VEXDREN-2710 file (C-alpha; in Angstrom, 1 decimal):
% VEXDREN-2710
k/r/px/py/pz
1/UNK/63.7/-58.8/282.1
2/UNK/60.6/-59.2/279.9
3/UNK/59.2/-62.8/279.6
4/UNK/57.6/-64.3/276.9
5/UNK/53.2/-64.5/277.4
6/UNK/52.5/-68.0/279.0
7/UNK/50.1/-68.5/276.0
8/UNK/52.4/-67.8/273.3
9/UNK/55.3/-70.3/274.8
10/UNK/52.7/-72.8/275.4
11/UNK/52.4/-73.3/271.6
12/UNK/56.3/-73.4/271.1
13/UNK/57.1/-76.8/269.6
14/UNK/59.8/-78.7/271.6
15/UNK/60.1/-81.6/269.0
16/UNK/63.5/-82.1/267.6
17/UNK/65.9/-80.3/270.4
18/UNK/68.9/-82.6/271.2
19/UNK/69.7/-83.5/274.9
20/UNK/72.7/-82.2/276.3
21/UNK/75.2/-83.9/279.0
22/UNK/73.4/-81.5/281.3
23/UNK/70.3/-83.7/282.8
24/UNK/69.0/-81.4/285.3
25/UNK/69.1/-78.5/282.9
26/UNK/67.5/-81.0/280.4
27/UNK/65.0/-81.8/282.6
28/UNK/63.8/-78.3/283.5
29/UNK/63.9/-77.3/279.7
30/UNK/61.6/-80.2/278.6
31/UNK/59.3/-79.0/281.4
32/UNK/59.4/-75.4/279.8
33/UNK/60.7/-74.1/283.0
34/UNK/62.7/-71.6/281.4
35/UNK/64.2/-69.4/284.0
36/UNK/65.6/-72.3/286.0
37/UNK/66.8/-74.2/282.8
38/UNK/68.6/-70.8/281.6
39/UNK/70.4/-70.8/284.9
40/UNK/71.5/-74.2/284.8
41/UNK/73.0/-74.0/281.4
42/UNK/74.9/-70.9/282.3
43/UNK/76.1/-72.9/285.2
44/UNK/77.4/-75.6/282.7
45/UNK/78.8/-73.3/280.3
46/UNK/80.9/-71.5/282.8
47/UNK/82.5/-75.0/283.6
48/UNK/83.4/-75.3/279.9
49/UNK/80.5/-77.1/278.0
50/UNK/80.5/-75.3/275.0
51/UNK/78.6/-78.2/273.3
52/UNK/76.6/-77.0/270.3
53/UNK/73.7/-78.7/272.0
54/UNK/74.3/-76.7/275.2
55/UNK/74.6/-73.3/273.4
56/UNK/71.7/-73.8/271.3
57/UNK/69.4/-74.7/274.6
58/UNK/70.9/-71.9/276.7
59/UNK/70.0/-69.4/273.8
60/UNK/66.6/-70.9/273.5
61/UNK/66.0/-70.8/277.5
62/UNK/66.4/-67.0/277.3
63/UNK/64.6/-66.7/273.7
64/UNK/61.3/-68.4/274.8
65/UNK/61.4/-65.6/277.3
66/UNK/62.3/-63.0/275.2
67/UNK/65.2/-62.1/277.1
68/UNK/66.6/-61.1/273.9
69/UNK/69.6/-59.7/275.3
70/UNK/71.0/-62.8/277.1
71/UNK/69.5/-65.0/274.2
72/UNK/71.6/-62.8/271.6
73/UNK/74.8/-63.3/273.5
74/UNK/74.3/-67.2/273.5
75/UNK/73.2/-67.2/270.0
76/UNK/76.3/-65.4/268.9
77/UNK/78.7/-67.6/270.6
78/UNK/76.7/-70.6/269.0
79/UNK/77.4/-69.1/265.5
80/UNK/81.1/-68.2/266.2
81/UNK/81.9/-71.7/267.3
82/UNK/80.0/-73.5/265.1
83/UNK/79.7/-71.4/262.1
84/UNK/79.1/-74.1/259.5
85/UNK/77.0/-76.7/261.4
86/UNK/74.4/-74.0/262.8
87/UNK/70.8/-74.6/261.3
88/UNK/68.8/-72.1/259.1
89/UNK/66.6/-72.2/262.4
90/UNK/69.4/-70.6/264.7
91/UNK/70.2/-68.0/262.6
92/UNK/66.9/-66.8/262.2
93/UNK/66.4/-66.4/266.1
94/UNK/69.8/-64.7/266.3
95/UNK/68.3/-62.3/263.6
96/UNK/65.3/-61.9/265.6
97/UNK/67.5/-61.4/268.7
98/UNK/69.4/-58.6/267.0
99/UNK/65.9/-56.9/266.0
100/UNK/64.7/-57.3/269.8
101/UNK/67.8/-55.4/270.9
102/UNK/67.3/-53.1/267.8
103/UNK/70.5/-53.7/266.0
104/UNK/68.4/-53.6/262.5
105/UNK/71.5/-53.1/260.5
106/UNK/73.0/-56.4/261.4
107/UNK/69.8/-58.1/261.9
108/UNK/69.2/-57.5/258.1
109/UNK/72.6/-59.0/257.1
110/UNK/71.6/-62.4/259.3
111/UNK/68.3/-62.4/257.8
112/UNK/70.0/-62.6/254.5
113/UNK/72.2/-65.7/255.5
114/UNK/69.4/-67.2/257.1
115/UNK/67.6/-66.7/253.7
116/UNK/70.6/-68.6/251.6
117/UNK/70.6/-71.4/254.2
118/UNK/67.0/-72.2/254.6
119/UNK/65.0/-74.8/252.6
120/UNK/63.4/-73.7/249.2
121/UNK/60.2/-74.7/250.7
122/UNK/60.7/-72.3/253.7
123/UNK/58.3/-69.0/252.7
124/UNK/60.2/-67.1/254.9
125/UNK/63.4/-67.6/252.4
126/UNK/61.4/-65.0/250.1
127/UNK/60.0/-62.9/252.9
128/UNK/63.8/-62.3/254.2
129/UNK/65.4/-62.3/250.9
130/UNK/65.6/-58.5/251.8
131/UNK/66.1/-55.8/249.4
132/UNK/67.9/-52.5/250.5
133/UNK/66.2/-50.8/253.3
134/UNK/63.4/-53.3/253.6
135/UNK/63.2/-52.9/257.3
136/UNK/63.9/-49.4/257.4
137/UNK/60.7/-48.9/255.2
138/UNK/58.9/-50.5/258.0
139/UNK/60.2/-48.7/260.5
140/UNK/59.3/-45.6/258.5
141/UNK/56.2/-46.4/257.9
142/UNK/53.7/-43.6/258.4
143/UNK/52.3/-44.1/262.1
144/UNK/48.5/-45.2/262.0
145/UNK/48.2/-45.3/266.1
146/UNK/47.9/-44.0/269.5
147/UNK/48.4/-45.9/272.1
148/UNK/47.8/-46.0/276.1
149/UNK/48.8/-48.3/278.8
150/UNK/45.6/-49.6/280.6
151/UNK/44.9/-49.1/284.3
152/UNK/44.4/-53.0/284.9
153/UNK/48.3/-53.7/283.7
154/UNK/50.2/-55.4/286.4
155/UNK/53.6/-56.3/287.0
156/UNK/52.8/-59.8/285.6
157/UNK/51.3/-60.9/282.4
158/UNK/48.1/-59.2/281.3
159/UNK/46.9/-59.7/277.7
160/UNK/44.6/-61.4/275.0
161/UNK/41.6/-58.9/275.2
162/UNK/38.2/-59.6/273.6
163/UNK/35.2/-57.3/273.5
164/UNK/32.2/-58.6/275.5
165/UNK/28.7/-57.0/276.0
166/UNK/30.5/-53.7/275.8
167/UNK/32.9/-54.5/278.1
168/UNK/36.4/-56.2/278.1
169/UNK/37.4/-60.0/278.7
170/UNK/41.0/-60.2/279.3
171/UNK/43.9/-62.5/280.9
172/UNK/46.1/-61.9/283.7
173/UNK/48.1/-63.6/286.0
174/UNK/46.9/-61.6/288.9
175/UNK/43.5/-62.7/290.7
176/UNK/42.4/-60.3/293.0
177/UNK/40.1/-62.7/294.5
178/UNK/43.0/-64.9/296.0
179/UNK/45.8/-63.1/298.2
180/UNK/47.9/-66.3/297.5
181/UNK/48.0/-67.6/294.1
182/UNK/49.8/-70.9/292.8
183/UNK/52.6/-70.0/290.4
184/UNK/53.7/-71.2/287.0
185/UNK/57.0/-72.7/286.8
186/UNK/57.7/-71.4/283.3
187/UNK/57.7/-67.8/284.1
188/UNK/57.4/-67.9/288.2
189/UNK/54.1/-66.1/287.4
190/UNK/50.5/-67.1/288.8
191/UNK/48.4/-69.0/286.5
192/UNK/46.0/-67.1/284.0
193/UNK/42.4/-66.5/284.6
194/UNK/39.9/-64.6/282.6
195/UNK/38.4/-61.2/284.4
196/UNK/36.1/-58.6/283.4
197/UNK/37.1/-55.3/282.4
198/UNK/34.7/-51.9/282.3
199/UNK/35.9/-49.7/279.1
200/UNK/36.0/-46.3/279.6
201/UNK/33.7/-43.9/278.1
202/UNK/36.3/-42.9/275.9
203/UNK/37.4/-46.2/275.2
204/UNK/41.0/-45.6/276.3
205/UNK/41.2/-47.2/279.6
206/UNK/39.5/-50.2/281.3
207/UNK/38.7/-50.8/285.0
208/UNK/38.7/-54.1/287.1
209/UNK/35.3/-55.4/287.7
210/UNK/35.6/-59.1/288.8
211/UNK/36.5/-62.3/287.7
212/UNK/34.8/-63.2/284.8
213/UNK/33.1/-66.7/285.7
214/UNK/33.7/-69.1/288.4
215/UNK/32.2/-71.9/286.4
216/UNK/35.1/-71.5/283.9
217/UNK/37.8/-71.1/286.4
218/UNK/40.0/-73.9/286.9
219/UNK/43.4/-74.1/289.1
220/UNK/45.6/-73.8/285.5
221/UNK/45.5/-71.3/282.5
222/UNK/42.4/-69.8/280.9
223/UNK/43.0/-67.5/278.7
224/UNK/42.0/-66.0/274.9
225/UNK/38.5/-66.3/274.4
226/UNK/36.0/-65.6/271.6
227/UNK/32.2/-65.2/271.2
228/UNK/29.5/-66.3/268.9
229/UNK/27.6/-63.5/267.1
230/UNK/24.8/-63.3/269.8
231/UNK/27.3/-63.7/272.9
232/UNK/25.6/-66.8/274.1
233/UNK/28.7/-68.7/273.3
234/UNK/32.1/-68.6/274.1
235/UNK/35.0/-70.3/273.3
236/UNK/38.3/-70.2/275.5
237/UNK/41.8/-71.8/275.7
238/UNK/42.8/-73.8/278.8
239/UNK/45.4/-76.4/279.5
240/UNK/44.4/-80.1/278.7
241/UNK/42.7/-80.2/282.1
242/UNK/39.7/-82.3/283.4
243/UNK/40.1/-82.9/286.9
244/UNK/43.8/-83.8/286.3
245/UNK/46.0/-82.7/283.5
246/UNK/46.4/-84.6/280.3
247/UNK/49.6/-85.2/278.8
248/UNK/50.9/-86.2/275.3
249/UNK/53.8/-89.2/274.4
250/UNK/56.3/-86.8/275.6
251/UNK/54.8/-85.5/278.9
252/UNK/54.1/-82.1/278.1
253/UNK/50.7/-80.7/278.9
254/UNK/49.1/-79.0/275.4
255/UNK/46.3/-76.5/275.2
256/UNK/42.8/-77.1/274.4
257/UNK/39.6/-75.4/273.2
258/UNK/36.4/-75.5/275.0
259/UNK/33.2/-73.9/274.8
260/UNK/30.1/-73.2/277.2
261/UNK/26.8/-71.7/276.8
262/UNK/25.3/-68.4/278.6
263/UNK/22.3/-69.2/280.5
264/UNK/20.6/-66.2/281.9
265/UNK/18.5/-66.2/284.9
266/UNK/17.0/-62.9/287.2
267/UNK/19.6/-61.0/284.9
268/UNK/22.6/-63.1/286.0
269/UNK/24.2/-65.1/283.3
270/UNK/26.1/-68.3/284.0
271/UNK/28.0/-70.2/281.7
272/UNK/27.1/-74.1/281.6
273/UNK/27.6/-77.1/279.2
274/UNK/31.4/-76.9/279.1
275/UNK/32.8/-79.0/276.3
276/UNK/35.9/-79.8/274.8
277/UNK/36.0/-79.0/270.7
278/UNK/36.1/-82.1/269.1
279/UNK/39.3/-81.5/267.0
280/UNK/41.4/-81.3/270.2
281/UNK/43.9/-83.7/271.1
282/UNK/46.5/-84.6/273.9
283/UNK/49.1/-84.8/271.5
284/UNK/49.2/-81.0/270.2
285/UNK/47.7/-77.5/271.3
286/UNK/44.9/-75.8/269.9
287/UNK/43.9/-72.0/271.1
288/UNK/43.5/-68.5/270.6
289/UNK/39.9/-68.6/269.0
290/UNK/37.9/-65.8/266.7
291/UNK/34.6/-66.2/265.2
292/UNK/33.7/-64.7/262.2
293/UNK/31.0/-61.9/262.0
294/UNK/28.3/-64.3/260.4
295/UNK/29.1/-66.8/263.3
296/UNK/29.6/-69.7/260.9
297/UNK/33.7/-70.0/261.0
298/UNK/36.1/-70.4/264.1
299/UNK/39.7/-69.4/263.6
300/UNK/42.1/-70.8/266.1
301/UNK/46.2/-71.7/266.5
302/UNK/47.5/-75.2/266.4
303/UNK/50.8/-77.0/265.9
304/UNK/48.4/-80.2/265.0
305/UNK/49.5/-82.0/261.9
306/UNK/49.5/-80.3/258.5
307/UNK/51.0/-77.1/260.2
308/UNK/53.6/-75.4/257.9
309/UNK/55.4/-73.9/260.8
310/UNK/55.5/-73.6/264.2
311/UNK/51.8/-72.7/264.8
312/UNK/49.5/-71.8/262.2
313/UNK/46.2/-70.0/261.7
314/UNK/43.6/-72.8/261.1
315/UNK/39.6/-72.3/260.4
316/UNK/36.6/-74.6/260.9
317/UNK/33.1/-74.4/260.2
318/UNK/30.6/-74.6/262.7
319/UNK/27.9/-76.7/262.1
320/UNK/25.9/-76.5/265.5
321/UNK/25.7/-79.1/268.5
322/UNK/29.5/-78.9/269.0
323/UNK/30.0/-80.2/265.5
324/UNK/32.6/-78.6/263.1
325/UNK/34.1/-79.3/259.9
326/UNK/37.8/-80.8/259.7
327/UNK/40.3/-78.2/260.7
328/UNK/41.7/-76.3/257.5
329/UNK/45.2/-74.6/257.3
330/UNK/44.1/-70.9/256.0
331/UNK/47.6/-71.6/253.8
332/UNK/50.9/-70.1/253.2
333/UNK/49.8/-66.6/252.3
334/UNK/49.0/-66.4/255.9
335/UNK/51.2/-69.0/257.7
336/UNK/55.1/-69.4/257.2
337/UNK/57.7/-71.7/258.9
338/UNK/57.6/-69.2/261.9
339/UNK/55.0/-68.7/264.3
340/UNK/51.4/-67.2/263.0
341/UNK/49.3/-66.6/266.5
342/UNK/46.2/-64.7/268.0
343/UNK/43.9/-64.6/264.8
344/UNK/40.9/-61.9/264.9
345/UNK/38.7/-62.1/262.0
346/UNK/36.4/-59.2/260.4
347/UNK/34.2/-59.1/257.5
348/UNK/37.2/-57.5/255.8
349/UNK/40.5/-58.4/257.4
350/UNK/42.3/-61.3/259.0
351/UNK/44.6/-59.9/262.0
352/UNK/47.3/-61.6/263.1
353/UNK/50.6/-61.7/265.2
354/UNK/53.9/-63.4/263.4
355/UNK/57.5/-63.7/263.4
356/UNK/57.6/-65.3/260.1
357/UNK/56.8/-62.2/257.9
358/UNK/59.3/-59.4/257.7
359/UNK/58.9/-57.4/261.3
360/UNK/60.6/-55.5/263.8
361/UNK/61.5/-58.3/266.5
362/UNK/59.5/-60.9/267.9
363/UNK/55.9/-61.0/267.0
364/UNK/54.4/-58.4/265.0
365/UNK/50.8/-57.5/264.3
366/UNK/49.7/-58.0/260.6
367/UNK/46.5/-57.4/258.2
368/UNK/45.4/-59.6/255.5
369/UNK/42.8/-58.1/253.7
370/UNK/40.0/-60.1/252.3
371/UNK/39.2/-60.2/248.6
372/UNK/36.9/-62.4/246.8
373/UNK/37.0/-64.9/249.9
374/UNK/41.0/-65.2/249.7
375/UNK/43.4/-63.7/252.0
376/UNK/46.0/-61.1/250.3
377/UNK/49.3/-60.7/251.1
378/UNK/50.1/-59.7/255.1
379/UNK/50.7/-55.9/255.7
380/UNK/53.0/-55.1/258.7
381/UNK/51.0/-52.3/260.7
382/UNK/54.5/-50.6/261.5
383/UNK/55.4/-48.8/264.9
384/UNK/54.3/-47.8/267.4
385/UNK/51.9/-50.6/267.4
386/UNK/55.0/-52.8/266.7
387/UNK/57.9/-53.0/268.7
388/UNK/61.1/-54.8/269.0
389/UNK/59.5/-57.2/271.2
390/UNK/56.2/-59.4/271.1
391/UNK/52.8/-57.5/269.9
392/UNK/50.1/-59.6/269.5
393/UNK/46.4/-60.1/270.7
394/UNK/45.1/-57.4/268.4
395/UNK/41.3/-56.9/268.4
396/UNK/39.7/-53.8/266.8
397/UNK/36.0/-52.0/265.8
398/UNK/36.7/-51.3/262.5
399/UNK/33.6/-48.7/262.5
400/UNK/35.5/-46.5/265.1
401/UNK/39.1/-47.9/264.6
402/UNK/39.3/-48.4/268.6
403/UNK/40.5/-51.4/270.0
404/UNK/43.1/-53.2/272.1
405/UNK/46.5/-54.8/271.6
406/UNK/49.0/-56.7/273.8
407/UNK/52.7/-55.9/274.1
408/UNK/55.7/-57.0/276.3
409/UNK/57.6/-54.1/275.3
410/UNK/60.2/-52.5/277.4
411/UNK/57.8/-49.1/278.0
412/UNK/55.0/-51.3/280.0
413/UNK/54.6/-52.1/283.5
414/UNK/55.8/-55.5/283.8
415/UNK/55.6/-58.5/281.6
416/UNK/52.6/-58.6/278.9
417/UNK/50.1/-55.6/279.0
418/UNK/47.4/-54.3/277.1
419/UNK/46.7/-51.1/275.5
420/UNK/44.4/-49.3/274.0
421/UNK/44.5/-47.5/270.6
422/UNK/43.0/-45.3/268.2
423/UNK/43.7/-46.2/264.8
424/UNK/44.0/-43.2/262.0
425/UNK/44.4/-45.4/258.8
426/UNK/46.9/-43.9/256.2
427/UNK/45.1/-42.9/253.3
428/UNK/46.2/-43.8/250.1
429/UNK/44.9/-43.7/246.8
430/UNK/45.5/-45.9/243.5
431/UNK/45.6/-43.7/240.2
432/UNK/44.1/-45.4/237.3
433/UNK/42.4/-44.4/234.1
434/UNK/42.3/-44.6/230.1
435/UNK/44.4/-43.0/227.6
436/UNK/42.3/-41.8/224.6
437/UNK/42.5/-39.8/221.5
438/UNK/40.9/-36.4/222.5
439/UNK/39.5/-35.9/219.0
440/UNK/37.9/-39.3/218.1
441/UNK/37.4/-40.6/221.7
442/UNK/38.8/-43.6/220.9
443/UNK/41.1/-45.8/223.3
444/UNK/44.9/-45.6/222.8
445/UNK/47.3/-48.6/223.5
446/UNK/50.7/-48.5/224.3
447/UNK/51.0/-44.9/225.4
448/UNK/53.8/-43.9/227.9
449/UNK/52.1/-42.7/231.2
450/UNK/54.1/-41.5/233.7
451/UNK/53.4/-40.2/237.5
452/UNK/55.2/-37.6/239.2
453/UNK/55.2/-36.1/242.6
454/UNK/54.4/-32.1/242.6
455/UNK/58.0/-31.4/243.0
456/UNK/58.8/-33.1/239.6
457/UNK/60.1/-36.1/241.3
458/UNK/59.6/-39.3/239.0
459/UNK/57.3/-41.8/240.9
460/UNK/56.6/-44.5/238.4
461/UNK/56.1/-45.3/234.5
462/UNK/53.8/-47.6/232.9
463/UNK/52.4/-48.3/229.7
464/UNK/48.6/-48.6/228.7
465/UNK/47.1/-51.8/227.7
466/UNK/45.0/-52.9/224.7
467/UNK/42.0/-51.1/225.9
468/UNK/44.1/-48.1/226.7
469/UNK/43.8/-48.7/230.3
470/UNK/46.2/-48.1/232.9
471/UNK/47.2/-48.2/236.7
472/UNK/50.0/-47.2/238.8
473/UNK/51.1/-49.7/241.0
474/UNK/52.7/-46.8/243.7
475/UNK/50.0/-46.0/246.0
476/UNK/49.8/-42.4/246.8
477/UNK/48.7/-40.1/249.5
478/UNK/45.3/-38.6/249.6
479/UNK/44.5/-34.8/248.9
480/UNK/47.7/-34.4/247.3
481/UNK/49.0/-32.8/244.2
482/UNK/50.4/-34.9/241.3
483/UNK/51.1/-34.7/237.8
484/UNK/50.6/-37.4/235.1
485/UNK/52.2/-37.0/231.8
486/UNK/50.9/-39.3/228.6
487/UNK/53.3/-39.4/225.5
488/UNK/53.1/-41.6/222.4
489/UNK/54.7/-41.3/218.9
490/UNK/52.4/-39.2/216.6
491/UNK/50.3/-37.4/219.6
492/UNK/50.9/-34.3/221.4
493/UNK/52.8/-34.9/224.8
494/UNK/50.1/-34.2/227.8
495/UNK/50.8/-33.2/231.0
496/UNK/48.0/-32.9/233.7
497/UNK/47.9/-31.8/237.1
498/UNK/45.7/-34.3/239.5
499/UNK/44.6/-33.9/243.1
500/UNK/43.9/-37.0/244.8
501/UNK/40.9/-38.1/246.5
502/UNK/40.5/-37.2/250.2
503/UNK/39.6/-41.2/251.3
504/UNK/41.2/-44.2/250.7
505/UNK/40.3/-45.5/247.3
506/UNK/40.8/-44.8/243.7
507/UNK/41.3/-41.6/241.6
508/UNK/40.5/-42.1/238.1
509/UNK/42.0/-39.8/235.6
510/UNK/41.3/-40.5/231.8
511/UNK/44.0/-38.9/229.6
512/UNK/43.0/-37.3/226.2
513/UNK/45.9/-36.9/224.1
514/UNK/45.6/-35.1/220.4
515/UNK/47.1/-36.4/217.2
516/UNK/48.3/-33.1/215.1
517/UNK/47.0/-35.7/211.9
518/UNK/43.4/-35.7/213.3
519/UNK/41.0/-32.8/213.4
520/UNK/37.8/-32.0/213.3
521/UNK/36.3/-29.3/210.7
522/UNK/32.6/-28.4/210.6
523/UNK/31.8/-31.5/212.8
524/UNK/33.8/-34.0/210.5
525/UNK/36.9/-35.9/211.4
526/UNK/40.1/-35.3/208.6
527/UNK/43.5/-36.7/208.4
528/UNK/45.4/-33.5/208.6
529/UNK/48.7/-33.6/206.6
530/UNK/50.8/-31.0/204.5
531/UNK/49.7/-29.8/201.1
532/UNK/50.2/-32.4/198.6
533/UNK/52.1/-31.0/195.4
534/UNK/51.7/-32.3/192.0
535/UNK/53.5/-31.0/189.0
536/UNK/51.7/-29.1/186.9
537/UNK/49.2/-31.1/184.5
538/UNK/50.5/-34.6/186.6
539/UNK/48.9/-37.0/188.8
540/UNK/51.9/-38.9/189.7
541/UNK/53.1/-38.8/193.4
542/UNK/56.3/-37.0/194.1
543/UNK/58.5/-37.7/196.8
544/UNK/57.6/-34.7/198.6
545/UNK/53.8/-35.7/198.5
546/UNK/55.0/-39.4/199.7
547/UNK/56.4/-37.8/202.8
548/UNK/53.0/-36.6/203.5
549/UNK/50.9/-39.6/202.3
550/UNK/53.5/-41.9/204.8
551/UNK/51.9/-39.5/207.6
552/UNK/48.2/-41.0/206.5
553/UNK/49.5/-44.9/206.6
554/UNK/51.1/-44.4/209.9
555/UNK/47.9/-43.2/211.2
556/UNK/45.9/-45.8/209.5
557/UNK/48.4/-48.5/210.9
558/UNK/48.0/-47.2/214.1
559/UNK/44.0/-47.4/213.9
560/UNK/43.4/-50.8/212.3
561/UNK/39.9/-50.1/212.2
562/UNK/40.1/-47.0/210.7
563/UNK/38.5/-46.3/207.4
564/UNK/38.9/-43.0/205.2
565/UNK/37.7/-41.5/201.7
566/UNK/40.0/-39.3/199.7
567/UNK/38.5/-36.1/198.2
568/UNK/40.6/-33.8/195.7
569/UNK/40.0/-30.6/194.7
570/UNK/41.6/-27.5/192.4
571/UNK/41.2/-24.0/192.1
572/UNK/39.0/-22.5/189.4
573/UNK/41.8/-22.0/186.6
574/UNK/42.0/-24.0/183.7
575/UNK/38.6/-25.3/182.0
576/UNK/36.3/-27.1/184.5
577/UNK/36.0/-30.3/182.8
578/UNK/39.8/-30.6/182.5
579/UNK/40.0/-29.9/186.5
580/UNK/37.2/-32.4/187.4
581/UNK/39.4/-35.2/185.5
582/UNK/42.6/-33.9/187.0
583/UNK/41.6/-33.8/190.3
584/UNK/39.9/-37.3/190.0
585/UNK/43.2/-38.9/188.8
586/UNK/45.3/-37.2/191.6
587/UNK/42.7/-38.7/194.2
588/UNK/43.0/-42.2/193.0
589/UNK/46.7/-41.9/192.6
590/UNK/46.6/-41.0/196.2
591/UNK/44.7/-43.9/197.1
592/UNK/47.0/-46.4/194.8
593/UNK/50.0/-45.1/196.8
594/UNK/48.3/-45.7/200.4
595/UNK/47.3/-49.1/199.1
596/UNK/51.1/-49.7/197.8
597/UNK/52.1/-49.2/201.3
598/UNK/50.3/-51.9/202.9
599/UNK/46.8/-50.6/203.6
600/UNK/44.0/-52.6/202.7
601/UNK/41.9/-51.4/199.6
602/UNK/38.6/-51.8/201.6
603/UNK/39.9/-49.3/204.0
604/UNK/39.8/-46.7/201.4
605/UNK/35.8/-46.2/200.8
606/UNK/36.2/-43.6/197.6
607/UNK/38.9/-41.6/196.3
608/UNK/37.1/-38.8/194.1
609/UNK/38.1/-35.6/192.3
610/UNK/35.5/-32.7/192.5
611/UNK/37.6/-30.4/190.5
612/UNK/36.8/-26.6/191.2
613/UNK/32.9/-27.6/192.2
614/UNK/33.7/-27.3/195.9
615/UNK/35.6/-23.8/196.4
616/UNK/36.2/-22.9/200.0
617/UNK/36.5/-19.2/199.1
618/UNK/35.3/-17.1/196.2
619/UNK/37.9/-17.5/193.9
620/UNK/35.3/-18.6/191.1
621/UNK/36.2/-18.0/187.4
622/UNK/36.7/-14.8/186.6
623/UNK/37.2/-13.3/189.8
624/UNK/40.4/-11.9/190.6
625/UNK/42.7/-14.0/193.2
626/UNK/45.7/-14.0/194.7
627/UNK/47.9/-17.1/194.6
628/UNK/47.8/-17.8/198.4
629/UNK/43.9/-17.7/197.7
630/UNK/43.9/-20.2/195.0
631/UNK/46.2/-22.3/196.9
632/UNK/43.7/-22.6/199.5
633/UNK/41.1/-24.3/197.0
634/UNK/44.0/-26.5/195.5
635/UNK/43.4/-29.4/198.7
636/UNK/43.5/-33.1/199.1
637/UNK/41.3/-34.0/202.0
638/UNK/41.1/-37.4/203.8
639/UNK/38.2/-37.9/205.8
640/UNK/38.1/-40.3/208.3
641/UNK/34.7/-42.5/207.9
642/UNK/35.4/-44.9/210.9
643/UNK/37.6/-45.2/213.6
END
């Protein structure tokens, strides 16, 4: 049977549990002696006691020791007997036990039931309002971790690693200094002590060296440490013990944080000046420290007032001389109504364990990237790092992606085990860029931009913004081929093959699309429309001419900053002066029509006829030419002055 880690269990908030008629069982439960309590409640149930309180406490006795199979059976009986009375919290715990026994399909159903019954203020309500296959998506995340069980692990509890001077400090229930060791009634294991381990050259295994410090050793639990950047100050978790156990108003012994200072003499380091941190209390637990890389902040776990759920991550500023700012809850982006525990802070990320965010069962490890000093939405790190049981106490060197994590998964040596890991981060790219006019280089808004896989599968569709910018929300793989299509009315569709970058980040793809209405001739931008026909010796706009001029209107509406000038030309037939007057009338008729369609007059700089003065071929007066050659000279040009 797997048992819950001692340092996890000591943070369980016991307030609000109703007493049963079984005084002996309740006394064991209230002392958190869950192995013995479970036996007592089982005896009561077999004797016919199926009260809601007894079934709750029987299930909890197993749940708090991570015996998910037995807890599942008791919670299932509780829900069957009291379907309307059972609280949302017990629906949540039942779903957790289903995950613990890897019945994820049924767990998904009960997480939905939990979210329906939970209070609106419970952040888990949204976290567990599942869309289809959400748990499956976590299960199917691309694996990032290779794990190895360490040589130092025993059949008892080994967990809570921390780097120290190139070695590893960890907590264990086995102390090789003593043949006989006092046992803790919670889980019938020896009390935890801090040990020093030597990390192998490959950093994949650890061998035991010795007890870390006699000065920090007590008769009760010491575990979960953190160091200042210079490693001259240690912060560690210990029972509320100062010669005798301190207890709260309900007789419980809580956890506290302590600090000590390193004193080195003759190349030997001892830890002195052991002090309680000033925000400790007899009335709640404080523990599991982590120090920021600059040494200015201390993160920790507590169930102190201001806690959102069972346990939350808090932070204080380190002011020196054992002075700290008031504890601050890191907020509901990280903390939930469940348990958030074992923080590990780096320059880039907060790593922590939680059962309040969607996971695979028990505690899962999450990472919350830090952006502009704020924590981003936590991300589940997936299997195999996470399992259906408790996975926690994650530490990592982000430069090497090597680290350690604790877990009580069934494949371990006993209770909690420490695993080394190598992380190969999933390489992801975000595709973004601008849509612009290939000819004018102007940005194009409201273009439809679509992302396709190489096999043609449509992945996402978005629209370019006012400045032509676009970005796909869907992360894509690195060094992978995709296709992007950009379309907009009045433009020729563009399909562009894309190969994403080889490392995580952004692939910028600017999309230049062409409008058949805009061309560049001899370095001059022009609006290209069909021939505008006029009746012989006339300058009025015919219906077929209006159709072409409407294309100019459409384009000028598309580009509200566009300014044009109109030039009209004739062939060399008829008198020169007559042609000059006729072309000028036709140019101005075109201008007047465009203005009549709502285009501001000042956006047409000029409308001038040039007659036969600007022929584009050799069809001058007296030169015989075909009708097609003469037609080349009969033209109206719409020249773009400004976009």
